[in-house]
ZAMARGU-4260 file (C-alpha; in steps of 0.2 Angstrom, whole numbers, plus 5000, padded with zeros to 4 digits):
<rodrens>
0) 5085/5083/4848 | 5068/5086/4841 | 5056/5076/4832 | 5061/5083/4815 | 5078/5076/4817
5) 5072/5058/4817 | 5075/5050/4800 | 5060/5050/4789 | 5050/5061/4800 | 5044/5076/4789
10) 5031/5089/4793 | 5016/5078/4787 | 5021/5064/4799 | 5024/5076/4813 | 5006/5083/4811
15) 5000/5065/4812 | 5010/5062/4828 | 5003/5078/4836 | 4986/5071/4834 | 4992/5057/4846
20) 4999/5071/4858 | 5016/5066/4853 | 5026/5083/4852 | 5043/5078/4859 | 5056/5064/4859
25) 5051/5060/4877 | 5032/5059/4871 | 5038/5047/4857 | 5049/5035/4868 | 5036/5035/4882
30) 5021/5031/4870 | 5014/5015/4877 | 5008/5000/4867 | 4990/4994/4869 | 4996/4976/4868
35) 5008/4964/4860 | 5006/4952/4845 | 5017/4936/4845 | 5022/4936/4827 | 5036/4923/4831
40) 5027/4907/4834 | 5021/4897/4819 | 5005/4888/4819 | 5000/4873/4808 | 4983/4876/4801
45) 4976/4862/4811 | 4981/4872/4827 | 4972/4888/4822 | 4957/4895/4833 | 4943/4906/4827
50) 4946/4925/4830 | 4964/4923/4836 | 4979/4931/4828 | 4992/4919/4821 | 5007/4917/4810
55) 5007/4903/4797 | 5018/4897/4783 | 5008/4890/4768 | 5011/4888/4749 | 4999/4896/4737
60) 4990/4882/4728 | 4978/4893/4718 | 4980/4910/4711 | 4970/4926/4714 | 4952/4924/4710
65) 4941/4939/4710 | 4925/4937/4720 | 4910/4948/4719 | 4906/4959/4734 | 4895/4974/4732
70) 4905/4991/4735 | 4923/4983/4735 | 4935/4973/4725 | 4940/4956/4733 | 4953/4944/4728
75) 4955/4926/4735 | 4970/4914/4735 | 4969/4896/4741 | 4984/4890/4751 | 4990/4875/4761
80) 5003/4869/4773 | 5003/4852/4766 | 4990/4845/4777 | 4976/4858/4778 | 4969/4872/4767
85) 4965/4891/4770 | 4958/4905/4760 | 4968/4921/4760 | 4957/4936/4755 | 4962/4954/4751
90) 4949/4967/4750 | 4953/4983/4739 | 4971/4977/4736 | 4970/4970/4718 | 4988/4972/4715
95) 4990/4956/4727 | 4986/4945/4712 | 5004/4950/4705 | 5012/4949/4722 | 5008/4931/4727
100) 5014/4917/4716 | 5006/4900/4714 | 5018/4887/4721 | 5028/4899/4732 | 5029/4898/4751
105) 5024/4913/4761 | 5022/4918/4779 | 5005/4926/4783 | 5000/4935/4800 | 4982/4940/4803
110) 4966/4936/4812 | 4959/4919/4809 | 4941/4916/4804 | 4933/4898/4804 | 4916/4896/4797
115) 4908/4879/4794 | 4925/4871/4795 | 4933/4883/4782 | 4948/4893/4788 | 4951/4910/4781
120) 4962/4926/4784 | 4957/4944/4778 | 4971/4956/4773 | 4985/4948/4782 | 5003/4954/4783
125) 5014/4943/4772 | 5032/4940/4768 | 5042/4927/4759 | 5055/4927/4774 | 5052/4927/4792
130) 5060/4944/4796 | 5055/4962/4800 | 5037/4963/4806 | 5036/4945/4804 | 5046/4934/4816
135) 5046/4946/4831 | 5035/4951/4846 | 5027/4967/4839 | 5020/4981/4850 | 5003/4987/4844
140) 5000/5006/4847 | 4985/5018/4847 | 4985/5025/4830 | 4977/5039/4820 | 4972/5039/4802
145) 4986/5038/4789 | 4999/5032/4802 | 5003/5014/4802 | 5009/5004/4817 | 5025/4999/4807
150) 5029/5017/4803 | 5026/5023/4821 | 5036/5009/4828 | 5051/5013/4817 | 5050/5031/4823
155) 5050/5025/4841 | 5065/5014/4839 | 5075/5028/4831 | 5070/5040/4845 | 5076/5027/4858
160) 5093/5027/4850 | 5094/5046/4852 | 5085/5048/4869 | 5095/5055/4884 | 5087/5048/4899
165) 5085/5057/4915 | 5082/5051/4933 | 5064/5047/4936 | 5066/5037/4952 | 5077/5039/4968
170) 5093/5029/4966 | 5089/5019/4982 | 5073/5013/4974 | 5082/5008/4958 | 5094/4998/4969
175) 5081/4990/4980 | 5071/4983/4965 | 5087/4980/4954 | 5079/4990/4940 | 5088/4991/4923
180) 5092/5008/4916 | 5078/5018/4909 | 5085/5016/4892 | 5085/4997/4894 | 5067/4997/4901
185) 5061/5007/4886 | 5070/4995/4874 | 5060/4981/4883 | 5044/4990/4881 | 5046/4993/4863
190) 5057/4979/4857 | 5054/4964/4868 | 5060/4946/4865 | 5044/4939/4872 | 5026/4946/4877
195) 5030/4942/4896 | 5046/4953/4894 | 5036/4967/4887 | 5022/4966/4900 | 5035/4966/4914
200) 5043/4982/4907 | 5026/4990/4906 | 5023/4986/4924 | 5040/4994/4929 | 5035/5010/4919
205) 5018/5009/4928 | 5027/5010/4944 | 5037/5024/4939 | 5022/5034/4933 | 5013/5031/4949
210) 5028/5037/4959 | 5030/5052/4948 | 5012/5057/4950 | 5015/5057/4969 | 5030/5068/4966
215) 5020/5080/4954 | 5005/5081/4965 | 5015/5087/4980 | 5027/5098/4971 | 5035/5110/4983
220) 5025/5103/4998 | 5035/5089/5006 | 5021/5084/5018 | 5027/5071/5030 | 5014/5057/5032
225) 5017/5054/5051 | 5023/5067/5063 | 5021/5071/5082 | 5003/5076/5085 | 4992/5083/5098
230) 4984/5068/5108 | 4965/5070/5110 | 4962/5058/5125 | 4946/5048/5127 | 4933/5058/5137
235) 4915/5057/5144 | 4908/5070/5133 | 4912/5061/5117 | 4903/5046/5124 | 4888/5056/5129
240) 4888/5064/5111 | 4887/5046/5103 | 4875/5039/5116 | 4862/5053/5114 | 4862/5053/5095
245) 4843/5052/5089 | 4847/5039/5076 | 4857/5023/5073 | 4874/5025/5065 | 4878/5015/5049
250) 4892/5002/5049 | 4902/5014/5038 | 4900/5028/5051 | 4905/5017/5065 | 4921/5011/5056
255) 4926/5029/5052 | 4923/5035/5070 | 4934/5021/5077 | 4948/5025/5065 | 4947/5043/5069
260) 4946/5040/5088 | 4962/5029/5086 | 4971/5043/5076 | 4967/5056/5088 | 4972/5046/5103
265) 4989/5041/5096 | 5004/5052/5097 | 5005/5054/5078 | 4995/5068/5070 | 4979/5062/5061
270) 4980/5065/5042 | 4964/5057/5036 | 4952/5058/5021 | 4934/5054/5025 | 4925/5051/5008
275) 4906/5046/5007 | 4892/5048/4995 | 4880/5063/4996 | 4869/5060/5011 | 4880/5046/5019
280) 4882/5055/5035 | 4899/5062/5035 | 4893/5077/5045 | 4890/5067/5061 | 4907/5059/5060
285) 4915/5077/5058 | 4905/5083/5073 | 4911/5068/5084 | 4929/5073/5080 | 4926/5091/5084
290) 4916/5087/5100 | 4930/5075/5106 | 4944/5088/5102 | 4935/5102/5111 | 4931/5091/5126
295) 4950/5087/5128 | 4954/5106/5129 | 4958/5110/5110 | 4951/5122/5097 | 4944/5116/5081
300) 4944/5125/5064 | 4931/5120/5051 | 4934/5126/5033 | 4921/5125/5019 | 4923/5131/5001
305) 4908/5143/5000 | 4900/5155/5012 | 4883/5147/5010 | 4891/5130/5015 | 4901/5137/5029
310) 4885/5144/5036 | 4875/5128/5034 | 4889/5119/5043 | 4890/5132/5057 | 4871/5130/5060
315) 4873/5111/5062 | 4888/5110/5073 | 4882/5125/5084 | 4866/5116/5087 | 4876/5101/5093
320) 4890/5110/5102 | 4877/5121/5112 | 4872/5105/5122 | 4890/5103/5129 | 4892/5122/5132
325) 4904/5124/5118 | 4906/5141/5109 | 4905/5141/5090 | 4908/5156/5078 | 4906/5159/5060
330) 4920/5169/5050 | 4916/5173/5032 | 4919/5189/5021 | 4902/5195/5026 | 4907/5197/5044
335) 4909/5216/5048 | 4927/5222/5053 | 4922/5225/5071 | 4915/5207/5072 | 4930/5200/5063
340) 4942/5209/5075 | 4933/5202/5090 | 4933/5184/5083 | 4952/5185/5080 | 4954/5191/5098
345) 4943/5178/5106 | 4952/5164/5095 | 4969/5169/5102 | 4962/5170/5120 | 4954/5153/5118
350) 4937/5159/5121 | 4930/5151/5104 | 4930/5132/5104 | 4925/5130/5086 | 4928/5142/5071
355) 4918/5139/5055 | 4923/5148/5039 | 4929/5149/5021 | 4947/5153/5015 | 4946/5167/5028
360) 4953/5155/5040 | 4969/5154/5030 | 4973/5172/5034 | 4989/5175/5043 | 4981/5186/5056
365) 4970/5171/5062 | 4979/5163/5076 | 4974/5151/5089 | 4977/5148/5108 | 4977/5129/5106
370) 4972/5122/5089 | 4970/5103/5089 | 4960/5099/5074 | 4956/5105/5057 | 4941/5099/5047
375) 4940/5103/5029 | 4923/5100/5020 | 4922/5096/5001 | 4941/5093/5000 | 4942/5093/4981
380) 4938/5112/4981 | 4955/5115/4991 | 4972/5111/4985 | 4987/5103/4995 | 4994/5120/4998
385) 4978/5126/5006 | 4976/5112/5018 | 4995/5113/5022 | 4993/5132/5027 | 4979/5128/5039
390) 4987/5113/5048 | 5004/5123/5049 | 4997/5136/5060 | 5002/5126/5074 | 5013/5110/5076
395) 5005/5093/5078 | 4987/5098/5072 | 4976/5084/5067 | 4968/5085/5050 | 4951/5077/5044
400) 4946/5081/5026 | 4929/5076/5020 | 4923/5074/5002 | 4906/5070/4995 | 4914/5065/4978
405) 4916/5046/4980 | 4931/5040/4970 | 4939/5023/4968 | 4952/5019/4981 | 4966/5018/4967
410) 4962/5035/4962 | 4960/5041/4980 | 4978/5035/4983 | 4985/5045/4969 | 4975/5061/4973
415) 4977/5060/4992 | 4992/5049/4993 | 4999/5056/5009 | 4983/5053/5018 | 4974/5038/5027
420) 4957/5035/5019 | 4940/5031/5027 | 4925/5027/5017 | 4906/5027/5021 | 4898/5016/5008
425) 4880/5014/5014 | 4867/5027/5016 | 4858/5030/5033 | 4840/5023/5035 | 4827/5033/5027
430) 4837/5040/5013 | 4826/5038/4997 | 4832/5032/4980 | 4831/5047/4968 | 4822/5041/4952
435) 4832/5045/4937 | 4826/5046/4919 | 4835/5050/4902 | 4825/5061/4891 | 4827/5068/4874
440) 4828/5087/4870 | 4812/5084/4860 | 4803/5079/4876 | 4807/5096/4885 | 4788/5100/4886
445) 4785/5084/4895 | 4799/5088/4907 | 4792/5105/4911 | 4774/5098/4913 | 4782/5086/4926
450) 4791/5100/4935 | 4775/5110/4936 | 4765/5095/4944 | 4779/5095/4957 | 4778/5114/4960
455) 4759/5113/4962 | 4762/5101/4976 | 4773/5114/4985 | 4790/5107/4980 | 4804/5116/4972
460) 4815/5112/4957 | 4833/5115/4949 | 4837/5117/4931 | 4856/5115/4927 | 4865/5119/4911
465) 4884/5117/4907 | 4886/5135/4900 | 4883/5152/4907 | 4880/5160/4890 | 4877/5153/4872
470) 4893/5148/4863 | 4896/5149/4844 | 4907/5134/4844 | 4895/5123/4854 | 4876/5120/4851
475) 4872/5119/4869 | 4858/5127/4880 | 4865/5141/4891 | 4858/5145/4908 | 4854/5163/4903
480) 4845/5156/4888 | 4835/5143/4898 | 4831/5156/4911 | 4822/5167/4898 | 4813/5152/4890
485) 4806/5146/4907 | 4799/5163/4913 | 4784/5162/4901 | 4782/5143/4904 | 4780/5145/4923
490) 4771/5162/4924 | 4764/5158/4942 | 4781/5153/4949 | 4796/5163/4955 | 4812/5159/4945
495) 4830/5164/4948 | 4847/5161/4940 | 4864/5158/4948 | 4880/5156/4938 | 4899/5158/4941
500) 4897/5176/4936 | 4884/5180/4949 | 4892/5192/4962 | 4895/5182/4978 | 4883/5193/4989
505) 4869/5191/4976 | 4872/5172/4974 | 4871/5170/4993 | 4855/5180/4994 | 4847/5170/4980
510) 4852/5153/4987 | 4845/5159/5004 | 4829/5164/4996 | 4828/5147/4987 | 4832/5138/5004
515) 4818/5148/5012 | 4806/5144/4998 | 4802/5161/4991 | 4810/5155/4974 | 4802/5140/4966
520) 4814/5136/4952 | 4833/5139/4952 | 4842/5139/4935 | 4860/5137/4937 | 4877/5131/4930
525) 4887/5118/4941 | 4890/5131/4954 | 4876/5122/4964 | 4886/5106/4964 | 4891/5109/4981
530) 4877/5119/4989 | 4865/5120/5004 | 4853/5107/5008 | 4835/5112/5002 | 4824/5098/5009
535) 4809/5105/4999 | 4818/5103/4982 | 4811/5087/4974 | 4816/5089/4955 | 4833/5091/4946
540) 4833/5094/4928 | 4850/5093/4919 | 4851/5100/4902 | 4864/5093/4889 | 4867/5079/4902
545) 4879/5071/4890 | 4891/5085/4893 | 4894/5080/4911 | 4904/5066/4918 | 4894/5052/4928
550) 4902/5058/4944 | 4897/5076/4942 | 4879/5071/4936 | 4878/5061/4953 | 4884/5076/4963
555) 4871/5087/4955 | 4858/5074/4957 | 4862/5074/4976 | 4855/5092/4977 | 4838/5084/4978
560) 4831/5070/4989 | 4838/5079/5005 | 4821/5079/5013 | 4805/5068/5016 | 4798/5070/4998
565) 4800/5058/4983 | 4813/5065/4972 | 4817/5064/4953 | 4832/5068/4942 | 4828/5071/4923
570) 4843/5070/4912 | 4839/5079/4896 | 4851/5074/4882 | 4854/5082/4865 | 4865/5067/4859
575) 4860/5049/4863 | 4875/5040/4855 | 4880/5023/4861 | 4892/5030/4873 | 4879/5042/4880
580) 4866/5028/4882 | 4878/5018/4892 | 4883/5032/4903 | 4865/5038/4906 | 4859/5020/4909
585) 4872/5019/4923 | 4863/5034/4931 | 4846/5027/4929 | 4852/5010/4937 | 4862/5016/4952
590) 4862/5028/4966 | 4878/5022/4973 | 4892/5035/4971 | 4906/5023/4972 | 4899/5012/4959
595) 4896/5027/4947 | 4913/5034/4950 | 4921/5017/4945 | 4911/5016/4930 | 4915/5034/4926
600) 4934/5030/4928 | 4932/5015/4916 | 4923/5025/4903 | 4933/5041/4903 | 4950/5035/4909
605) 4959/5042/4923 | 4969/5055/4913 | 4955/5068/4913 | 4953/5066/4932 | 4971/5070/4935
610) 4971/5086/4925 | 4979/5078/4909 | 4966/5083/4897 | 4969/5101/4901 | 4987/5099/4897
615) 4984/5091/4880 | 4985/5072/4885 | 4969/5063/4889 | 4977/5047/4896 | 4990/5041/4907
620) 5005/5033/4898 | 5006/5016/4906 | 4997/5015/4923 | 4979/5007/4923 | 4969/5010/4938
625) 4958/4995/4935 | 4973/4983/4935 | 4987/4991/4944 | 4980/4994/4962 | 4995/4984/4969
630) 5007/4995/4960 | 4999/5011/4966 | 5000/5005/4984 | 5018/5001/4982 | 5022/5017/4974
635) 5013/5027/4987 | 5021/5018/5001 | 5038/5020/4993 | 5035/5039/4991 | 5030/5041/5009
640) 5046/5033/5015 | 5057/5042/5003 | 5050/5060/5006 | 5053/5059/5024 | 5072/5058/5022
645) 5075/5065/5005 | 5086/5080/5004 | 5080/5096/4995 | 5092/5094/4980 | 5086/5077/4977
650) 5068/5082/4978 | 5071/5096/4966 | 5079/5086/4953 | 5065/5073/4953 | 5052/5086/4953
655) 5060/5095/4938 | 5062/5078/4929 | 5044/5073/4931 | 5040/5085/4916 | 5050/5074/4905
660) 5039/5059/4908 | 5022/5067/4913 | 5023/5083/4903 | 5012/5098/4911 | 5003/5089/4924
665) 4990/5096/4936 | 4981/5086/4949 | 4962/5087/4947 | 4947/5078/4953 | 4932/5069/4946
670) 4919/5080/4938
</rodrens>
């Protein structure tokens, strides 16, 4: 059955539904209400509260009187329940003068206003009998212009009659929780007998949604959460590593190290996500895990998303590993064929302790003598399949993935549901707050003058744009356009540009020159979001900042403040609407990535972060990340248990059926 087959649903109404991303019968029956209105319970006028919605039964005592209001026509009726009085006012509905008769009793439902003791209702729903939209619990849905709640509700109820439900949960979970049939749950969502009944049905649907997101995010990859792993025993070298650190570990670093130590020393393979803010000190935690593993006789593979980041990690871990006579090698696409062949041979023979590389490490020809630990940096740049490929090179390999994109725990449980999670919340001593300022595009000259002052101190600067080239559809500054504009503004300084279209070798050379200080200003798109540390870079200018999510702004801001110099982030906005103002003020106020991610989630909703925006639906149906943490945890736990013993046919059926509920769904990340 299609939408056009529903009674009363013609082409114009279908167009309106499509504006709500309702394109199928499934979309219609799974369209969740925002809240419920109790249009059952009657209130006496003496019981009414200001700003509350209420159902009343009153008799019209005075006919419609026109009242003068500039720009509109208003008509007022006087009514009473026999004890108190109320004004019923209709705006731009002059026909109501004929509809409401003096002396007749009517039911009215609307928002109550009480001012100086006088009660009134504006544009209430009315009926002479308590039936239909009055006298029921009514779900209130998100709407679009020219589509009423009543009409949409009728379409949904008609669709429920025709909907042929599919299995959206394993049968053992349905039995365990004694859940009604899917069709009955949908009736309870859209036609409840009480508000509590409707809310309970929505929570059931929230659980189903959380469970199905787990299914969708691991489609075709049935990762077992716990399996036999290689045991990395306690050793003297790991203790020496910790004892000789030239700085004090933060509480978060200590907690993460304890959790990783327990994982590695158990007989179950570690499968842990370590998330921390930019500069929170995840690197030393990863180094600890690597040193401990090599000291116990195992090899370590360290994968980074870019050659530049791989080289940076290589230098850091090589410096540490050398103290303990451990051999570290770098494998990227720039390595010569002869060097590559030698590295492959030494890995197989066990002569290399730690290999650092990019996607190159996933190649089938890369084999290890005794791989014990895989560390993946910037996890969000790799998919589930890629991390599975690396740990499946040998049985029982321990996995540690690190992400500098802090996200709320509820979202982390969805994105990384099969993993244990460690968080580093605080920053090490000495990390400076990056001063952040919102600027108008009309202040761009002031921005450039500020940057010039920093450059004359010997510092370096970034300018970041959302686009590579100008777009006819969007009036945004492009990186290429800005690059050309800045050359005459800074004639005494060296400026370079990097975008997603810059060839990899050229990009690496430019980034290396920027790191070495021979480039003063780097103009780029978001390709530098994950990049090398440039301690001398003190200023980040982000153009069209309103086009970025808060978390991405925070990641970009984290490119500066990596050294000893006071650092700044200037957010240049074309549009300073109320929404933009709220978001930018969050950036000015806070340098806490977890706080910013939570605010980003609240403002933008989780749908965009889960890839729903790209598939045409910008929000989840029922699940609310700020309210449903307990549901997410339960769904995650149930999925982990179910997938261990589920047979292939059962998994395939559920994977196929997720489309009926979720539509086209891609796991994404905050950006």
